[in-house]
N, C-alpha and C positions, 0 to 999 in steps of 0.2 A: 270718413263714414264708419259707423259702428256696425260690425258684422257679428251676428249672433253665433256663438259657439255651437258646434254640433251637439245635438241632444245626447248622442251615444258617448260623448266625451265627459258627460256629467251625470249625476244621479238625480235626474228630474223626470217627472211624469209628462205625458203628452199635453195635458191641460196647461200646466205651468209653462211649457215650451211655447204654446200658442199665445198665451197672454204676454209672455216676455217678448215675443216677436212683434206684437202690436205696440208695446211700449218702446221698443227699440226703434220702430218706424216713426213714432212720435218724436223721439229724441233726435233722429236723423233729420227731421224737418228743421231743426235748429242747428245741429252740429254737422250735417251731411257734407258741407263744403269746407268745413274747418279742419285744418291739419291738427290732429290730436296725437298726443304721445300714447305709447302702449299703456302706460299707467292710467291716463285719462280715460282711454277706451275701457279698460278693466273696471274702473270705477263706475262708468255709465252703464256697463252691462250689469254690474252689481245692483245699481239703482233700479234698473229695469225689472229686477226680480222682486221688488217691493210691490205693494198693492197699487192699484190704478190711481187712487186719489193721492197717494204720496207722490207718485211720478207727475201727476197733473199739477200739483202744487209747486213742485220744483220747476217744471216747464213754465208755469205762469210767472213765477218769480224771475226766471231768466229772461223771459220776454219783456217784462216790465223794466228790468235793468237795461236791456238793449234799447228800448224805446226812450228811456230817460237819457241814456248816453247819446243817442241820435239827436234828441232835442238840445242837449247841452252843447253838442258840437255845432248846431245850427246857429246858436246865439253868438253875437259878436262879443269879443272880449270886453269885460268891464274895465273902463278907464277911469281912474280916480283923478278928478280935475282940481279938487280943492286941496289946499295944503293944510296939514294939521296945525292947530293953534300954536303960537309961539310958546316955547318952554316945554312942549310935549314932544317926546322923541319917538313914541311908538305906542302900540296898544298893549304891550306886555307889562 
């Protein structure tokens, strides 16, 4: 889970701190149960400092990647049943 740093530990105003808190909450919807390194958490806190649309686009892209990976894992492995023509050893 991403924890917002104390406002007093940084030079930010109240409005920035409130917006950052909202964006961190949105990021925690995706990463809340994921064990993150300290560097990953710092990067996500940095990202939360960007404008709302930037964070929304990153979250959207991550969600799409998660959905694509889930669909990919649901598909059975592709099995190649036909043999390559004689004389051909590969596609390279």
